[in-house]
N, C-alpha and C positions, 0 to 999 in steps of 0.2 A: 722829726721823729727818729729815734734810733732804729737801726736795722733789726731784722728778726733775730739773728744769732746773738747780737748784743743784748737784746731784751731778755731772751731766754737764759743766757749765761748769767746775767745779773740777778734774775729771779732765783736761779739755783744757788748763787752765792749767798743771797739774803736768807734763803731757807736754811742752808747749811750753817750759817753763822748764828741765826736767831731763833729758829723754830724749835719749840720744846714738845715732847711727846709724853704720853702717859697721864695718869690721874694727877691732878694738881698743877698741870702745866699753866704757867702764867703768861707766856708769850707764844702765840701760834701765828704762823704766816699763811695767808690765803692769796692765791693769784686772782686779781680782780680788775680786768679791763672795765672802764666806766660803763660802757655799753657794748653789745656785740657789733654795733655799727660804727664805733669810733676807732676800731682797729681792723686789720685785714682778716679775711676768712682763714688764711693760713695761720695767722697768729692765734686766732681763736682755737683752731684744731691743735696746734702745737702746745698751747697752754693747757688744754685738757689732757693731752698725752703726758706732759711734764708733771702735772698734778697727780695723775694716776701712778706714775713711776715713783714720785716722792711721797705718795700717800698723804697728800694735803688737800684742802678744800679749795673750791673755786666759786667766785661770786661776781655778779654783774647786776645791772638794772635792766628790767624787762617788763613789758606790758604796762608802761606808765601812761602813755598817751595814745590817742587815736592816730595822731600824726606818725607815730612810730610804726603802727600797723600799715599805714599807706606807704610809707617809705620802704618798708621791707617788701611789700607786695610789688611795688614798682621796680625795685632794684634787684630783687632775688626771686620774684615770682612765687613767694610763699609768705605765710604769716611768721611773726617773730619766733614763736615756740617751735615751728617746723625748722626754722633756720638754726635755732639753738641745738636741736637734735642732730641736724646735719653736721654741725661742728663738734659733735661728741659730748655735748654738755647736758644732755637729758639723763642725769644720773643722781643718785643720792649724795654724791660728793658736792653737789651744787646747791647754793641758796641764792635767791633772787630778791632784790629790793622792789617793792611796789606790787607787781602782779595784779594790776587793776583790770585790764582789758583782755581777760581770758573768756573763751566760750565755755559752755557746759562740758563739751568733749575735752577741751584743753585742761580744764580743772581735773577731770578724771585722769588724764594722762600724767599730770605732775604728781597726782596721788599714787598712781601705779609705780612710777619711777622714783618716788621718794624725794622729789625736788622741794627744797624748803622755800618759803616765801616770808619775807620780812615786811610786815604791814607798817606803813609810815603815815598815819592819819593827818597829822598837822601839815606836813609837806603837801600831801595830796589835796587838802582843802585850800591851802594858801595858793597853790598853783592852779587850782580848779581842774585838776587832772581827772577826777572821777573817784569812785568809791571801790576799794578792794572788797571782794566777796570773801572776807576772811573766814566767816563761819562755814561757808561751803567748802573752802579750800582745806580747812582743817578736817572737815567731815570726809573729805576724799582720802585721807590718810597722810597727806603731805604735812611736814612740820610747818607750823605757823608761829612766827615770833613778832616782836615789836621793835621798831627802830625810830630814830629821830631824823634820819636823812642828814643832809649837810646844812651848814650855816647859811647858804644862799637861799634856802627855802624854809629854814627853821632856826632862827637865831637863838631860841631858848635852849635847844638841845637838852630837854628835860624829860626823862623817861617817866617820871611821876605824872606829868601832865599828859604825856602820850598815852599812858594807861587809861586815864579818865576819858580822853577823847575817843580812844578806840572803842571803849564800852558804849559811849553815847552814839557814835557814828554807826556802829554795827547794829545797835538797837533800832536806829532810824532806818537802816537799809534791810535788815534781816528780821526785825520784829522782836517781840517780847521773849522769844526763846533764848535770846542772848542774855547771859547773866554776868554780874560783876566778877564771878569766879572764873568765867571764860577769859576775861581780860587779864586777870592775875595769872592765869595759866600761860597765856601767850607771852607775857612779860618775863616769865621765869622758865618753866619747863620747855615752853615752845622755843624760846630763844636758844636754850641749851641744845635742843634737837637740831635747830638750824645749823649750829656750829659743830654738830656731830659729837657733842660732849655727853658723857654718861656719869660725870662726877660732880656736876653743878646743876643748879636750877631747882633743887628741892631741899627742904629741911628734913634730913633723914640720916640715920647712922650710916657712915661710910662715905657720905658726900662731903665736899669741901665746906668748911665753916664760914659760909657767906651769909651775912645778916644785914638787913636794913631796918632800923628802928625809927618809928615815927611817933611823935607826940600827938595825942588827940584831945588836948586840953584847950583847943581854940574854940571860939564861939560857934564856928560853922559845924563843929563836930558835936556840939552839945546835944544830949538826949539820945545818942546812938544806942542801938541794941546789939549791933554786930560790928565790931571794930574794923574788920576787913571791908565790909560794905561801906562804912563811914570813910575809910581811906580812899576808896575808889570813887564813890559817888559825890562826897563832899570835897574831895581833892586834897592834895598836898603839894607843896612846891619843892621841898627838899627833905631828905632824911636828917634826923638829929644825930644819929650814930650809924656808922657803917663799918662792918667787919668784913675783911676779905681774906680768905684762907687762914682764919684764926688770928689775924692781926687787925687792930683797930686803925682804920684809915681816916675816919671822920669822927670827931668827938665834939659834942655840944654844937653841932652845925659848922664846925671849922675843920678844914683839911689838915690832918696831922703833919707837921713838918713843913708847911707852906706859909710864907708871909703873904697873906691875901692882899693887904694894902699895897705891898710892893708889886705883886703880880698884876693887880688892876692898873697901877700906874704905868708899868712897862707895856701892858696891853694897849692902853689908851694912846701912848706915845707911838707904838707901832701902827695902830689904826690911823692916827693922824698923818703919819708919813705916807701910808698907803693911799689915803685920800689925796694928798698933795701930788704924789706921783701919777695918779690917775686923772688929775686935772679937776677933781671934784671940789677942791678948795683953791681960791685965788691966792 
């Protein structure tokens, strides 16, 4: 691992080179150690201080497993959220992936401090990590968004599917008070709040022209009375058209300007080489 000064200097270089500010920013950099326990306490504290100085956001994974709680209590004598606060991360600048194993008091704390939580239902179910108390976290005042996590626990990386699973999983855990409109809000406005953005996430004058258009002429959508309910409850695998900041990026299901056949070919070649290098193929 690189030393502390090298890491912080390179983080500052990347922010200075690539980070954009203001409404309509297309590239923004956040400082994101994978977990608070994969780096030193000093680096966690210095990362928070650097983010504060540069006015950027910070992100990590927290509250994902019970093992994490035990590890933190054994090594630091406190629960993960307490450790996060000790490192200066309990702030509205922070958003966390997962947030499953929080107590009632901890949920209230993240709400008071405005810490965002990104709910990743497919990953949590695949790894049998537990169920995020998404409805209660949002009710605490904390930003609540949706995410797909990484390909090691969610090969699909499909936010449309994540939307549907979040709705069903939270209905199962929190009851019938959870509506499909809640899941839609988490996937749009909630995600924007986690990122600290006030120019995206809503269809409203003054916001960026971000649109995802879905066809509902499939058999599974037949007979719907509410198109948004049909989209969430009946499901969709991908958008037919996508506009980002006023520019069409997907048209008729195809990414504009990308040779998808070539992309798939090159990806399969790379995956094959990776399997060979790892010894998974003779």
